[in-house]
C-alpha positions in Angstrom: -19.1 -30.4 -17.2 -20.5 -28.0 -14.7 -22.8 -29.4 -12.0 -25.9 -27.3 -12.5 -27.4 -28.3 -9.1 -24.3 -27.0 -7.3 -24.5 -23.7 -9.2 -28.2 -23.3 -8.6 -27.7 -24.0 -4.9 -24.9 -21.4 -4.7 -27.0 -18.8 -6.5 -29.9 -19.5 -4.3 -27.8 -19.1 -1.1 -26.2 -15.9 -2.5 -29.7 -14.5 -3.4 -30.9 -15.3 0.1 -27.9 -13.5 1.6 -28.5 -10.4 -0.6 -32.2 -10.3 0.3 -31.4 -10.6 4.0 -28.9 -7.8 3.8 -31.4 -5.6 1.9 -34.0 -6.2 4.6 -31.4 -5.4 7.3 -30.7 -2.1 5.6 -34.4 -1.4 5.4 -36.0 1.7 4.0 -37.6 2.4 0.7 -37.0 -0.3 -1.8 -35.0 -2.5 0.6 -37.9 -3.7 2.8 -39.6 -5.3 -0.1 -36.5 -6.5 -2.0 -37.0 -10.0 -3.4 -35.7 -12.6 -5.9 -37.6 -10.8 -8.7 -35.4 -7.7 -8.0 -32.3 -9.8 -8.2 -33.4 -11.3 -11.5 -33.9 -7.8 -12.9 -30.4 -6.9 -11.9 -29.0 -9.9 -13.6 -30.9 -9.1 -16.9 -29.5 -5.6 -17.1 -26.2 -4.9 -18.7 -23.1 -5.3 -16.6 -21.9 -2.1 -15.0 -18.5 -0.8 -16.1 -15.9 0.3 -13.6 -16.7 3.9 -14.4 -20.4 3.3 -13.8 -19.7 1.8 -10.4 -17.4 4.7 -9.5 -20.1 7.2 -10.6 -22.8 5.4 -8.6 -20.5 5.3 -5.5 -19.8 9.0 -5.7 -23.5 9.8 -6.0 -24.5 7.8 -2.9 -26.2 9.5 0.0 -26.4 7.4 3.1 -28.3 8.5 6.2 -27.9 12.2 5.3 -24.2 11.9 4.6 -23.5 13.3 1.2 -21.2 11.4 -1.1 -18.0 12.9 -2.5 -19.8 14.9 -5.3 -22.1 16.5 -2.7 -25.2 18.2 -3.9 -26.6 19.2 -0.5 -26.6 23.0 -0.6 -28.4 23.3 2.7 -25.6 21.5 4.5 -23.0 23.8 2.9 -24.9 26.9 4.1 -25.2 25.7 7.7 -21.4 25.4 8.2 -19.5 28.2 6.4 -15.9 27.6 5.5 -14.1 30.1 7.7 -10.5 31.3 7.5 -9.8 29.4 10.8 -11.2 26.1 9.4 -9.1 26.5 6.3 -6.0 27.3 8.4 -6.5 24.3 10.5 -6.9 22.1 7.5 -3.7 23.5 5.9 -1.9 22.8 9.1 -3.1 19.2 9.3 -2.0 18.7 5.7 1.4 20.1 6.5 1.7 17.7 9.5 0.7 14.8 7.3 3.4 15.8 4.7 6.0 16.1 7.4 5.0 12.8 9.0 5.7 10.9 5.8 8.8 12.9 4.8 10.3 12.0 8.1 8.9 8.4 8.5 9.0 6.9 5.0 12.3 5.3 4.1 11.3 5.8 0.4 12.0 9.5 0.0 10.8 9.5 -3.6 7.4 8.2 -2.5 7.2 10.7 0.3 8.1 13.6 -2.0 5.5 12.5 -4.5 2.9 12.4 -1.7 4.0 15.9 -0.6 3.7 17.2 -4.1 0.2 15.6 -4.6 -1.0 17.0 -1.3 0.2 20.5 -2.2 -1.6 20.2 -5.5 -4.8 19.1 -3.8 -4.7 21.8 -1.2 -3.8 24.7 -3.6 -7.4 25.8 -3.9 -7.7 26.1 -0.2 -4.4 28.0 0.0 -5.7 30.5 -2.6 -9.0 30.8 -0.7 -7.1 31.4 2.6 -4.9 34.1 1.1 -8.0 36.1 0.1 
């Protein structure tokens, strides 16, 4: 049978660590984070892997936009020039060549090259215009 005291002690220690981390992060919602907030989290339904991925992609930390990016102001302040696209394409080409030369598994290196070319195709098209 499970020792409930040990489990309660572990949970309490973990809760304290979570609260301390939240307070270290600081800011709205984190400064006042408490055991009640943790209890609410445990009552809610568990997040699926897709929920976690979606939340991670939506994160904005200290003004750095997550992968989905919804910060139009930042996009306007730094236009994507032909020179920037060219530099990125050159970096991608160097990365492809690095692994084509260095990786003893040529199939894996070729797959990487193919995937990188697919990923960069939009930028190649934009650069051609």
